[in-house]
N, CA, C, O and the ligand as a Tripos MOL2 file, in Angstrom:
@<TRIPOS>MOLECULE
protein
  285   283    72     0     0
PROTEIN
NO_CHARGES

@<TRIPOS>ATOM
      1 N          32.5050  -77.8610  -28.7750 N.3       1 MET1
      2 CA         32.9560  -76.6170  -29.4290 C.3       1 MET1
      3 C          33.5380  -76.9460  -30.8000 C.2       1 MET1
      4 O          34.3400  -77.8660  -30.9550 O.2       1 MET1
      5 N          33.1070  -76.1660  -31.7860 N.am      2 ILE2
      6 CA         33.5830  -76.3780  -33.1470 C.3       2 ILE2
      7 C          34.6210  -75.3080  -33.4850 C.2       2 ILE2
      8 O          34.3570  -74.1120  -33.3660 O.2       2 ILE2
      9 N          35.7750  -75.7440  -33.8970 N.am      3 ILE3
     10 CA         36.8120  -74.7930  -34.2840 C.3       3 ILE3
     11 C          36.8500  -74.6910  -35.8090 C.2       3 ILE3
     12 O          37.0850  -75.6780  -36.5070 O.2       3 ILE3
     13 N          36.6110  -73.4670  -36.3140 N.am      4 ILE4
     14 CA         36.6650  -73.2430  -37.7590 C.3       4 ILE4
     15 C          38.0260  -72.6250  -38.0910 C.2       4 ILE4
     16 O          38.3560  -71.5550  -37.5800 O.2       4 ILE4
     17 N          38.8040  -73.2720  -38.9250 N.am      5 PRO5
     18 CA         40.0920  -72.6950  -39.3130 C.3       5 PRO5
     19 C          39.9080  -71.3380  -39.9840 C.2       5 PRO5
     20 O          38.9140  -71.1150  -40.6740 O.2       5 PRO5
     21 N          40.8490  -70.4460  -39.7870 N.am      6 ILE6
     22 CA         40.6810  -69.0730  -40.2870 C.3       6 ILE6
     23 C          40.6310  -69.0160  -41.8050 C.2       6 ILE6
     24 O          40.1050  -68.0540  -42.3630 O.2       6 ILE6
     25 N          41.1710  -70.0310  -42.4900 N.am      7 TRP7
     26 CA         41.1360  -69.9770  -43.9520 C.3       7 TRP7
     27 C          39.8060  -70.4670  -44.5080 C.2       7 TRP7
     28 O          39.5590  -70.4140  -45.7130 O.2       7 TRP7
     29 N          38.9470  -70.9510  -43.5930 N.am      8 LEU8
     30 CA         37.5880  -71.2950  -44.0000 C.3       8 LEU8
     31 C          36.6480  -70.2750  -43.3980 C.2       8 LEU8
     32 O          36.6820  -70.0410  -42.1900 O.2       8 LEU8
     33 N          35.8190  -69.6700  -44.2050 N.am      9 ALA9
     34 CA         34.8970  -68.6710  -43.6710 C.3       9 ALA9
     35 C          33.5190  -68.8360  -44.2910 C.2       9 ALA9
     36 O          33.3770  -69.0560  -45.4940 O.2       9 ALA9
     37 N          32.5090  -68.7240  -43.4380 N.am     10 ASP10
     38 CA         31.1330  -68.7530  -43.9230 C.3      10 ASP10
     39 C          30.6370  -67.3320  -44.1450 C.2      10 ASP10
     40 O          30.8690  -66.4530  -43.3150 O.2      10 ASP10
     41 N          29.9690  -67.1110  -45.2430 N.am     11 SER11
     42 CA         29.3670  -65.7990  -45.4460 C.3      11 SER11
     43 C          27.9360  -65.9800  -45.9250 C.2      11 SER11
     44 O          27.6140  -66.9330  -46.6350 O.2      11 SER11
     45 N          27.0890  -65.0460  -45.5220 N.am     12 LEU12
     46 CA         25.6930  -65.0980  -45.9300 C.3      12 LEU12
     47 C          25.4760  -64.1350  -47.0860 C.2      12 LEU12
     48 O          25.9730  -63.0090  -47.0850 O.2      12 LEU12
     49 N          24.7270  -64.6020  -48.0640 N.am     13 GLU13
     50 CA         24.4930  -63.7940  -49.2450 C.3      13 GLU13
     51 C          22.9950  -63.6860  -49.4720 C.2      13 GLU13
     52 O          22.2800  -64.6890  -49.4690 O.2      13 GLU13
     53 N          22.5240  -62.4570  -49.6710 N.am     14 GLU14
     54 CA         21.1140  -62.2310  -49.9480 C.3      14 GLU14
     55 C          20.9280  -61.9230  -51.4240 C.2      14 GLU14
     56 O          21.7140  -61.1940  -52.0290 O.2      14 GLU14
     57 N          19.8850  -62.4880  -51.9860 N.am     15 GLU15
     58 CA         19.6110  -62.2200  -53.3960 C.3      15 GLU15
     59 C          18.1220  -61.9650  -53.5590 C.2      15 GLU15
     60 O          17.2910  -62.7310  -53.0700 O.2      15 GLU15
     61 N          17.7950  -60.8850  -54.2490 N.am     16 LYS16
     62 CA         16.3810  -60.5990  -54.4870 C.3      16 LYS16
     63 C          15.8910  -61.4660  -55.6470 C.2      16 LYS16
     64 O          16.4530  -61.4340  -56.7420 O.2      16 LYS16
     65 N          14.8550  -62.2250  -55.3920 N.am     17 VAL17
     66 CA         14.3770  -63.1520  -56.4220 C.3      17 VAL17
     67 C          13.0030  -62.7700  -56.9580 C.2      17 VAL17
     68 O          12.5030  -63.4010  -57.8890 O.2      17 VAL17
     69 N          12.3850  -61.7360  -56.3740 N.am     18 GLY18
     70 CA         11.0910  -61.3450  -56.9000 C.3      18 GLY18
     71 C          10.3580  -60.4160  -55.9610 C.2      18 GLY18
     72 O          10.9380  -59.8840  -55.0150 O.2      18 GLY18
     73 N           9.0890  -60.2240  -56.2250 N.am     19 ALA19
     74 CA          8.2570  -59.3630  -55.3970 C.3      19 ALA19
     75 C           6.8940  -60.0300  -55.2060 C.2      19 ALA19
     76 O           6.4080  -60.7590  -56.0710 O.2      19 ALA19
     77 N           6.3000  -59.7580  -54.0490 N.am     20 LYS20
     78 CA          5.0240  -60.3960  -53.7570 C.3      20 LYS20
     79 C           4.1810  -59.4530  -52.9100 C.2      20 LYS20
     80 O           4.6570  -58.8970  -51.9200 O.2      20 LYS20
     81 N           2.9260  -59.2790  -53.3100 N.am     21 GLU21
     82 CA          2.0480  -58.4170  -52.5240 C.3      21 GLU21
     83 C           1.4250  -59.2290  -51.4020 C.2      21 GLU21
     84 O           0.8390  -60.2900  -51.6190 O.2      21 GLU21
     85 N           1.5720  -58.6860  -50.1710 N.am     22 SER22
     86 CA          1.0080  -59.3650  -49.0250 C.3      22 SER22
     87 C           0.6850  -58.3530  -47.9380 C.2      22 SER22
     88 O           1.0160  -57.1740  -48.0680 O.2      22 SER22
     89 N           0.0450  -58.8000  -46.8770 N.am     23 PHE23
     90 CA         -0.3440  -57.8970  -45.8040 C.3      23 PHE23
     91 C           0.7460  -57.8230  -44.7520 C.2      23 PHE23
     92 O           1.1960  -58.8520  -44.2480 O.2      23 PHE23
     93 N           1.1770  -56.6070  -44.4150 N.am     24 CYS24
     94 CA          2.1850  -56.4320  -43.3850 C.3      24 CYS24
     95 C           1.4990  -56.0840  -42.0660 C.2      24 CYS24
     96 O           0.8070  -55.0690  -41.9850 O.2      24 CYS24
     97 N           1.6790  -56.9120  -41.0260 N.am     25 PRO25
     98 CA          1.0070  -56.6520  -39.7420 C.3      25 PRO25
     99 C           1.5670  -55.4220  -39.0190 C.2      25 PRO25
    100 O           0.8740  -54.8290  -38.1920 O.2      25 PRO25
    101 N           2.8000  -55.0360  -39.3180 N.am     26 VAL26
    102 CA          3.4020  -53.8630  -38.6630 C.3      26 VAL26
    103 C           2.8860  -52.5770  -39.2980 C.2      26 VAL26
    104 O           2.5000  -51.6370  -38.6040 O.2      26 VAL26
    105 N           2.8870  -52.5500  -40.6410 N.am     27 CYS27
    106 CA          2.3970  -51.3640  -41.3530 C.3      27 CYS27
    107 C           0.8800  -51.3200  -41.3710 C.2      27 CYS27
    108 O           0.2890  -50.2720  -41.6340 O.2      27 CYS27
    109 N           0.2410  -52.4600  -41.0910 N.am     28 ASP28
    110 CA         -1.2080  -52.5760  -41.0470 C.3      28 ASP28
    111 C          -1.8510  -52.2620  -42.3950 C.2      28 ASP28
    112 O          -2.9430  -51.6980  -42.4600 O.2      28 ASP28
    113 N          -1.1620  -52.6340  -43.4590 N.am     29 ARG29
    114 CA         -1.7170  -52.4400  -44.8040 C.3      29 ARG29
    115 C          -1.0040  -53.3790  -45.7740 C.2      29 ARG29
    116 O           0.0900  -53.8580  -45.4740 O.2      29 ARG29
    117 N          -1.6040  -53.6450  -46.9270 N.am     30 PRO30
    118 CA         -0.9210  -54.5050  -47.9050 C.3      30 PRO30
    119 C           0.2530  -53.7730  -48.5550 C.2      30 PRO30
    120 O           0.1190  -52.6140  -48.9490 O.2      30 PRO30
    121 N           1.3780  -54.4290  -48.6670 N.am     31 VAL31
    122 CA          2.5690  -53.8370  -49.2900 C.3      31 VAL31
    123 C           3.1670  -54.8330  -50.2830 C.2      31 VAL31
    124 O           2.8760  -56.0280  -50.2450 O.2      31 VAL31
    125 N           4.0120  -54.3040  -51.1750 N.am     32 ILE32
    126 CA          4.7420  -55.1750  -52.0990 C.3      32 ILE32
    127 C           6.0490  -55.5860  -51.4130 C.2      32 ILE32
    128 O           6.9740  -54.7830  -51.2910 O.2      32 ILE32
    129 N           6.1100  -56.8210  -50.9760 N.am     33 PHE33
    130 CA          7.2980  -57.3350  -50.3120 C.3      33 PHE33
    131 C           8.3740  -57.6980  -51.3370 C.2      33 PHE33
    132 O           8.0740  -58.1030  -52.4600 O.2      33 PHE33
    133 N           9.6240  -57.5430  -50.9260 N.am     34 SER34
    134 CA         10.7240  -58.0880  -51.7130 C.3      34 SER34
    135 C          10.9350  -59.5300  -51.2730 C.2      34 SER34
    136 O          11.0350  -59.8130  -50.0790 O.2      34 SER34
    137 N          11.0040  -60.4350  -52.2340 N.am     35 VAL35
    138 CA         11.2690  -61.8360  -51.9160 C.3      35 VAL35
    139 C          12.7820  -62.0370  -51.9550 C.2      35 VAL35
    140 O          13.4010  -61.9080  -53.0110 O.2      35 VAL35
    141 N          13.3760  -62.3540  -50.8040 N.am     36 MET36
    142 CA         14.8170  -62.4980  -50.7070 C.3      36 MET36
    143 C          15.1800  -63.9600  -50.4480 C.2      36 MET36
    144 O          14.5360  -64.6580  -49.6650 O.2      36 MET36
    145 N          16.2180  -64.3860  -51.1230 N.am     37 ARG37
    146 CA         16.7170  -65.7320  -50.8770 C.3      37 ARG37
    147 C          18.0600  -65.6010  -50.1510 C.2      37 ARG37
    148 O          18.9450  -64.8550  -50.5700 O.2      37 ARG37
    149 N          18.1810  -66.3380  -49.0680 N.am     38 LEU38
    150 CA         19.4000  -66.2830  -48.2630 C.3      38 LEU38
    151 C          20.2260  -67.5420  -48.5080 C.2      38 LEU38
    152 O          19.7230  -68.6620  -48.4200 O.2      38 LEU38
    153 N          21.4920  -67.3360  -48.8130 N.am     39 ARG39
    154 CA         22.3690  -68.4740  -49.0580 C.3      39 ARG39
    155 C          23.6140  -68.3730  -48.1920 C.2      39 ARG39
    156 O          24.1450  -67.2880  -47.9560 O.2      39 ARG39
    157 N          24.0630  -69.5210  -47.7270 N.am     40 ARG40
    158 CA         25.2850  -69.5520  -46.9490 C.3      40 ARG40
    159 C          26.4040  -70.1040  -47.8350 C.2      40 ARG40
    160 O          26.3080  -71.2060  -48.3750 O.2      40 ARG40
    161 N          27.4570  -69.3130  -47.9650 N.am     41 LYS41
    162 CA         28.5900  -69.7230  -48.7880 C.3      41 LYS41
    163 C          29.7640  -70.0650  -47.8960 C.2      41 LYS41
    164 O          30.0790  -69.3230  -46.9650 O.2      41 LYS41
    165 N          30.3990  -71.1610  -48.1680 N.am     42 ARG42
    166 CA         31.6250  -71.4890  -47.4510 C.3      42 ARG42
    167 C          32.7980  -71.2360  -48.3860 C.2      42 ARG42
    168 O          32.9320  -71.8620  -49.4370 O.2      42 ARG42
    169 N          33.6410  -70.2990  -47.9700 N.am     43 MET43
    170 CA         34.7390  -69.8770  -48.8260 C.3      43 MET43
    171 C          36.0840  -70.3220  -48.2660 C.2      43 MET43
    172 O          36.2930  -70.3720  -47.0540 O.2      43 MET43
    173 N          36.9740  -70.6380  -49.1760 N.am     44 LEU44
    174 CA         38.3350  -70.9680  -48.7990 C.3      44 LEU44
    175 C          39.2220  -69.7980  -49.2320 C.2      44 LEU44
    176 O          39.2670  -69.4460  -50.4110 O.2      44 LEU44
    177 N          39.9200  -69.2070  -48.2760 N.am     45 PHE45
    178 CA         40.7560  -68.0180  -48.5170 C.3      45 PHE45
    179 C          39.9410  -66.8630  -49.1130 C.2      45 PHE45
    180 O          40.4940  -65.9930  -49.7860 O.2      45 PHE45
    181 N          38.6300  -66.8570  -48.8630 N.am     46 SER46
    182 CA         37.7120  -65.8330  -49.3910 C.3      46 SER46
    183 C          37.6770  -65.7820  -50.9100 C.2      46 SER46
    184 O          37.1670  -64.8180  -51.4810 O.2      46 SER46
    185 N          38.2060  -66.7950  -51.5710 N.am     47 VAL47
    186 CA         38.2600  -66.7830  -53.0360 C.3      47 VAL47
    187 C          37.5540  -68.0040  -53.6230 C.2      47 VAL47
    188 O          36.7340  -67.8810  -54.5330 O.2      47 VAL47
    189 N          37.8820  -69.1790  -53.0930 N.am     48 ILE48
    190 CA         37.3530  -70.4130  -53.6640 C.3      48 ILE48
    191 C          36.0600  -70.7980  -52.9490 C.2      48 ILE48
    192 O          36.0320  -70.9470  -51.7280 O.2      48 ILE48
    193 N          35.0170  -70.9510  -53.7090 N.am     49 ASN49
    194 CA         33.7190  -71.3060  -53.1530 C.3      49 ASN49
    195 C          33.6160  -72.8210  -53.0140 C.2      49 ASN49
    196 O          33.5640  -73.5490  -54.0060 O.2      49 ASN49
    197 N          33.5870  -73.2790  -51.7720 N.am     50 LEU50
    198 CA         33.5270  -74.7240  -51.5400 C.3      50 LEU50
    199 C          32.1030  -75.2530  -51.6320 C.2      50 LEU50
    200 O          31.8560  -76.3150  -52.2040 O.2      50 LEU50
    201 N          31.1630  -74.4930  -51.0550 N.am     51 SER51
    202 CA         29.7800  -74.9520  -51.0960 C.3      51 SER51
    203 C          28.8310  -73.7790  -50.9430 C.2      51 SER51
    204 O          29.1490  -72.7900  -50.2840 O.2      51 SER51
    205 N          27.6710  -73.8970  -51.5540 N.am     52 THR52
    206 CA         26.6140  -72.9090  -51.4110 C.3      52 THR52
    207 C          25.3630  -73.6490  -50.9630 C.2      52 THR52
    208 O          24.9370  -74.6190  -51.5890 O.2      52 THR52
    209 N          24.7810  -73.1700  -49.8630 N.am     53 LYS53
    210 CA         23.6340  -73.8550  -49.3190 C.3      53 LYS53
    211 C          22.4820  -72.8760  -49.1610 C.2      53 LYS53
    212 O          22.6530  -71.8030  -48.5820 O.2      53 LYS53
    213 N          21.3140  -73.2360  -49.6690 N.am     54 ASP54
    214 CA         20.1410  -72.3960  -49.4970 C.3      54 ASP54
    215 C          19.6730  -72.4580  -48.0500 C.2      54 ASP54
    216 O          19.3900  -73.5350  -47.5260 O.2      54 ASP54
    217 N          19.5940  -71.3070  -47.4130 N.am     55 VAL55
    218 CA         19.1510  -71.2640  -46.0250 C.3      55 VAL55
    219 C          17.6360  -71.0910  -45.9600 C.2      55 VAL55
    220 O          16.9640  -71.6600  -45.1000 O.2      55 VAL55
    221 N          17.1170  -70.2900  -46.8910 N.am     56 GLY56
    222 CA         15.6790  -70.0990  -46.8770 C.3      56 GLY56
    223 C          15.2650  -68.8870  -47.6780 C.2      56 GLY56
    224 O          16.1050  -68.0850  -48.0880 O.2      56 GLY56
    225 N          13.9730  -68.7540  -47.9000 N.am     57 THR57
    226 CA         13.4310  -67.6200  -48.6250 C.3      57 THR57
    227 C          12.5220  -66.8610  -47.6720 C.2      57 THR57
    228 O          11.7380  -67.4660  -46.9400 O.2      57 THR57
    229 N          12.6270  -65.5400  -47.6810 N.am     58 PHE58
    230 CA         11.7750  -64.7570  -46.7960 C.3      58 PHE58
    231 C          11.3600  -63.4660  -47.4720 C.2      58 PHE58
    232 O          11.9070  -63.0760  -48.5030 O.2      58 PHE58
    233 N          10.3770  -62.8120  -46.8630 N.am     59 LEU59
    234 CA          9.8400  -61.5680  -47.4060 C.3      59 LEU59
    235 C          10.3640  -60.3910  -46.5980 C.2      59 LEU59
    236 O          10.4580  -60.4660  -45.3730 O.2      59 LEU59
    237 N          10.7070  -59.3040  -47.2840 N.am     60 VAL60
    238 CA         11.1700  -58.0930  -46.6090 C.3      60 VAL60
    239 C          10.2150  -56.9610  -46.9500 C.2      60 VAL60
    240 O           9.9660  -56.6750  -48.1220 O.2      60 VAL60
    241 N           9.6830  -56.3190  -45.9140 N.am     61 CYS61
    242 CA          8.7870  -55.1770  -46.1310 C.3      61 CYS61
    243 C           9.6270  -53.9400  -46.4400 C.2      61 CYS61
    244 O          10.4950  -53.5760  -45.6460 O.2      61 CYS61
    245 N           9.3860  -53.2870  -47.5800 N.am     62 PRO62
    246 CA         10.1810  -52.1000  -47.9270 C.3      62 PRO62
    247 C           9.8340  -50.8910  -47.0740 C.2      62 PRO62
    248 O          10.5930  -49.9220  -47.0310 O.2      62 PRO62
    249 N           8.6990  -50.9390  -46.3980 N.am     63 SER63
    250 CA          8.2370  -49.7940  -45.6210 C.3      63 SER63
    251 C           8.7960  -49.8030  -44.2040 C.2      63 SER63
    252 O           9.3250  -48.7920  -43.7410 O.2      63 SER63
    253 N           8.6840  -50.9470  -43.5020 N.am     64 CYS64
    254 CA          9.1400  -50.9980  -42.1090 C.3      64 CYS64
    255 C          10.4130  -51.8320  -41.9660 C.2      64 CYS64
    256 O          11.0280  -51.8330  -40.9000 O.2      64 CYS64
    257 N          10.8180  -52.5390  -43.0210 N.am     65 GLY65
    258 CA         12.0470  -53.3320  -42.9560 C.3      65 GLY65
    259 C          11.8810  -54.6630  -42.2630 C.2      65 GLY65
    260 O          12.8620  -55.3760  -42.0500 O.2      65 GLY65
    261 N          10.6700  -55.0090  -41.9100 N.am     66 GLY66
    262 CA         10.4200  -56.2730  -41.2260 C.3      66 GLY66
    263 C          10.6020  -57.4580  -42.1730 C.2      66 GLY66
    264 O          10.3520  -57.3550  -43.3730 O.2      66 GLY66
    265 N          11.0450  -58.5880  -41.6080 N.am     67 THR67
    266 CA         11.2230  -59.7960  -42.4090 C.3      67 THR67
    267 C          10.2600  -60.8780  -41.9170 C.2      67 THR67
    268 O          10.0360  -61.0450  -40.7180 O.2      67 THR67
    269 N           9.7090  -61.5910  -42.8670 N.am     68 TYR68
    270 CA          8.7470  -62.6360  -42.5590 C.3      68 TYR68
    271 C           9.0390  -63.8660  -43.3940 C.2      68 TYR68
    272 O           9.4850  -63.7520  -44.5350 O.2      68 TYR68
    273 N           8.7870  -65.0570  -42.8280 N.am     69 PRO69
    274 CA          8.9650  -66.2690  -43.6260 C.3      69 PRO69
    275 C           7.9510  -66.3100  -44.7540 C.2      69 PRO69
    276 O           6.8310  -65.8200  -44.6160 O.2      69 PRO69
    277 N           8.3500  -66.8940  -45.8620 N.am     70 LEU70
    278 CA          7.4620  -66.9930  -47.0220 C.3      70 LEU70
    279 C           6.3000  -67.9120  -46.6910 C.2      70 LEU70
    280 O           6.5230  -69.0700  -46.3380 O.2      70 LEU70
    281 N           5.0440  -67.4230  -46.7960 N.am     71 PRO71
    282 CA          3.8930  -68.2660  -46.4610 C.3      71 PRO71
    283 C           3.7020  -69.4180  -47.4460 C.2      71 PRO71
    284 O           2.7740  -70.2130  -47.2940 O.2      71 PRO71
    285 ZN          5.8450  -53.3260  -43.0010 Zn       72 ZN72
@<TRIPOS>BOND
     1     1     2 1
     2     2     3 1
     3     3     4 2
     4     3     5 am
     5     5     6 1
     6     6     7 1
     7     7     8 2
     8     7     9 am
     9     9    10 1
    10    10    11 1
    11    11    12 2
    12    11    13 am
    13    13    14 1
    14    14    15 1
    15    15    16 2
    16    15    17 am
    17    17    18 1
    18    18    19 1
    19    19    20 2
    20    19    21 am
    21    21    22 1
    22    22    23 1
    23    23    24 2
    24    23    25 am
    25    25    26 1
    26    26    27 1
    27    27    28 2
    28    27    29 am
    29    29    30 1
    30    30    31 1
    31    31    32 2
    32    31    33 am
    33    33    34 1
    34    34    35 1
    35    35    36 2
    36    35    37 am
    37    37    38 1
    38    38    39 1
    39    39    40 2
    40    39    41 am
    41    41    42 1
    42    42    43 1
    43    43    44 2
    44    43    45 am
    45    45    46 1
    46    46    47 1
    47    47    48 2
    48    47    49 am
    49    49    50 1
    50    50    51 1
    51    51    52 2
    52    51    53 am
    53    53    54 1
    54    54    55 1
    55    55    56 2
    56    55    57 am
    57    57    58 1
    58    58    59 1
    59    59    60 2
    60    59    61 am
    61    61    62 1
    62    62    63 1
    63    63    64 2
    64    63    65 am
    65    65    66 1
    66    66    67 1
    67    67    68 2
    68    67    69 am
    69    69    70 1
    70    70    71 1
    71    71    72 2
    72    71    73 am
    73    73    74 1
    74    74    75 1
    75    75    76 2
    76    75    77 am
    77    77    78 1
    78    78    79 1
    79    79    80 2
    80    79    81 am
    81    81    82 1
    82    82    83 1
    83    83    84 2
    84    83    85 am
    85    85    86 1
    86    86    87 1
    87    87    88 2
    88    87    89 am
    89    89    90 1
    90    90    91 1
    91    91    92 2
    92    91    93 am
    93    93    94 1
    94    94    95 1
    95    95    96 2
    96    95    97 am
    97    97    98 1
    98    98    99 1
    99    99   100 2
   100    99   101 am
   101   101   102 1
   102   102   103 1
   103   103   104 2
   104   103   105 am
   105   105   106 1
   106   106   107 1
   107   107   108 2
   108   107   109 am
   109   109   110 1
   110   110   111 1
   111   111   112 2
   112   111   113 am
   113   113   114 1
   114   114   115 1
   115   115   116 2
   116   115   117 am
   117   117   118 1
   118   118   119 1
   119   119   120 2
   120   119   121 am
   121   121   122 1
   122   122   123 1
   123   123   124 2
   124   123   125 am
   125   125   126 1
   126   126   127 1
   127   127   128 2
   128   127   129 am
   129   129   130 1
   130   130   131 1
   131   131   132 2
   132   131   133 am
   133   133   134 1
   134   134   135 1
   135   135   136 2
   136   135   137 am
   137   137   138 1
   138   138   139 1
   139   139   140 2
   140   139   141 am
   141   141   142 1
   142   142   143 1
   143   143   144 2
   144   143   145 am
   145   145   146 1
   146   146   147 1
   147   147   148 2
   148   147   149 am
   149   149   150 1
   150   150   151 1
   151   151   152 2
   152   151   153 am
   153   153   154 1
   154   154   155 1
   155   155   156 2
   156   155   157 am
   157   157   158 1
   158   158   159 1
   159   159   160 2
   160   159   161 am
   161   161   162 1
   162   162   163 1
   163   163   164 2
   164   163   165 am
   165   165   166 1
   166   166   167 1
   167   167   168 2
   168   167   169 am
   169   169   170 1
   170   170   171 1
   171   171   172 2
   172   171   173 am
   173   173   174 1
   174   174   175 1
   175   175   176 2
   176   175   177 am
   177   177   178 1
   178   178   179 1
   179   179   180 2
   180   179   181 am
   181   181   182 1
   182   182   183 1
   183   183   184 2
   184   183   185 am
   185   185   186 1
   186   186   187 1
   187   187   188 2
   188   187   189 am
   189   189   190 1
   190   190   191 1
   191   191   192 2
   192   191   193 am
   193   193   194 1
   194   194   195 1
   195   195   196 2
   196   195   197 am
   197   197   198 1
   198   198   199 1
   199   199   200 2
   200   199   201 am
   201   201   202 1
   202   202   203 1
   203   203   204 2
   204   203   205 am
   205   205   206 1
   206   206   207 1
   207   207   208 2
   208   207   209 am
   209   209   210 1
   210   210   211 1
   211   211   212 2
   212   211   213 am
   213   213   214 1
   214   214   215 1
   215   215   216 2
   216   215   217 am
   217   217   218 1
   218   218   219 1
   219   219   220 2
   220   219   221 am
   221   221   222 1
   222   222   223 1
   223   223   224 2
   224   223   225 am
   225   225   226 1
   226   226   227 1
   227   227   228 2
   228   227   229 am
   229   229   230 1
   230   230   231 1
   231   231   232 2
   232   231   233 am
   233   233   234 1
   234   234   235 1
   235   235   236 2
   236   235   237 am
   237   237   238 1
   238   238   239 1
   239   239   240 2
   240   239   241 am
   241   241   242 1
   242   242   243 1
   243   243   244 2
   244   243   245 am
   245   245   246 1
   246   246   247 1
   247   247   248 2
   248   247   249 am
   249   249   250 1
   250   250   251 1
   251   251   252 2
   252   251   253 am
   253   253   254 1
   254   254   255 1
   255   255   256 2
   256   255   257 am
   257   257   258 1
   258   258   259 1
   259   259   260 2
   260   259   261 am
   261   261   262 1
   262   262   263 1
   263   263   264 2
   264   263   265 am
   265   265   266 1
   266   266   267 1
   267   267   268 2
   268   267   269 am
   269   269   270 1
   270   270   271 1
   271   271   272 2
   272   271   273 am
   273   273   274 1
   274   274   275 1
   275   275   276 2
   276   275   277 am
   277   277   278 1
   278   278   279 1
   279   279   280 2
   280   279   281 am
   281   281   282 1
   282   282   283 1
   283   283   284 2
@<TRIPOS>SUBSTRUCTURE
     1 MET1         2 RESIDUE 1 A MET
     2 ILE2         6 RESIDUE 1 A ILE
     3 ILE3        10 RESIDUE 1 A ILE
     4 ILE4        14 RESIDUE 1 A ILE
     5 PRO5        18 RESIDUE 1 A PRO
     6 ILE6        22 RESIDUE 1 A ILE
     7 TRP7        26 RESIDUE 1 A TRP
     8 LEU8        30 RESIDUE 1 A LEU
     9 ALA9        34 RESIDUE 1 A ALA
    10 ASP10       38 RESIDUE 1 A ASP
    11 SER11       42 RESIDUE 1 A SER
    12 LEU12       46 RESIDUE 1 A LEU
    13 GLU13       50 RESIDUE 1 A GLU
    14 GLU14       54 RESIDUE 1 A GLU
    15 GLU15       58 RESIDUE 1 A GLU
    16 LYS16       62 RESIDUE 1 A LYS
    17 VAL17       66 RESIDUE 1 A VAL
    18 GLY18       70 RESIDUE 1 A GLY
    19 ALA19       74 RESIDUE 1 A ALA
    20 LYS20       78 RESIDUE 1 A LYS
    21 GLU21       82 RESIDUE 1 A GLU
    22 SER22       86 RESIDUE 1 A SER
    23 PHE23       90 RESIDUE 1 A PHE
    24 CYS24       94 RESIDUE 1 A CYS
    25 PRO25       98 RESIDUE 1 A PRO
    26 VAL26      102 RESIDUE 1 A VAL
    27 CYS27      106 RESIDUE 1 A CYS
    28 ASP28      110 RESIDUE 1 A ASP
    29 ARG29      114 RESIDUE 1 A ARG
    30 PRO30      118 RESIDUE 1 A PRO
    31 VAL31      122 RESIDUE 1 A VAL
    32 ILE32      126 RESIDUE 1 A ILE
    33 PHE33      130 RESIDUE 1 A PHE
    34 SER34      134 RESIDUE 1 A SER
    35 VAL35      138 RESIDUE 1 A VAL
    36 MET36      142 RESIDUE 1 A MET
    37 ARG37      146 RESIDUE 1 A ARG
    38 LEU38      150 RESIDUE 1 A LEU
    39 ARG39      154 RESIDUE 1 A ARG
    40 ARG40      158 RESIDUE 1 A ARG
    41 LYS41      162 RESIDUE 1 A LYS
    42 ARG42      166 RESIDUE 1 A ARG
    43 MET43      170 RESIDUE 1 A MET
    44 LEU44      174 RESIDUE 1 A LEU
    45 PHE45      178 RESIDUE 1 A PHE
    46 SER46      182 RESIDUE 1 A SER
    47 VAL47      186 RESIDUE 1 A VAL
    48 ILE48      190 RESIDUE 1 A ILE
    49 ASN49      194 RESIDUE 1 A ASN
    50 LEU50      198 RESIDUE 1 A LEU
    51 SER51      202 RESIDUE 1 A SER
    52 THR52      206 RESIDUE 1 A THR
    53 LYS53      210 RESIDUE 1 A LYS
    54 ASP54      214 RESIDUE 1 A ASP
    55 VAL55      218 RESIDUE 1 A VAL
    56 GLY56      222 RESIDUE 1 A GLY
    57 THR57      226 RESIDUE 1 A THR
    58 PHE58      230 RESIDUE 1 A PHE
    59 LEU59      234 RESIDUE 1 A LEU
    60 VAL60      238 RESIDUE 1 A VAL
    61 CYS61      242 RESIDUE 1 A CYS
    62 PRO62      246 RESIDUE 1 A PRO
    63 SER63      250 RESIDUE 1 A SER
    64 CYS64      254 RESIDUE 1 A CYS
    65 GLY65      258 RESIDUE 1 A GLY
    66 GLY66      262 RESIDUE 1 A GLY
    67 THR67      266 RESIDUE 1 A THR
    68 TYR68      270 RESIDUE 1 A TYR
    69 PRO69      274 RESIDUE 1 A PRO
    70 LEU70      278 RESIDUE 1 A LEU
    71 PRO71      282 RESIDUE 1 A PRO
    72 ZN72       285 GROUP 0 **** ****
């Protein structure tokens, strides 16, 4: 078990980095996906940023809201 002190908090941050046209299997048609980058920030007292780590980049369908890994 890992105990995280309350003055240390991880938060996830999403940032739109672009757009990409691809086929959405849920909508069953090609859509313009939003390319989102997810980052994990470790904050001290919610003010001081200790580290920022890229978690990954994924696509978000604006029509159905589905998320897919970047091919
Ligand atoms: Zn979709």
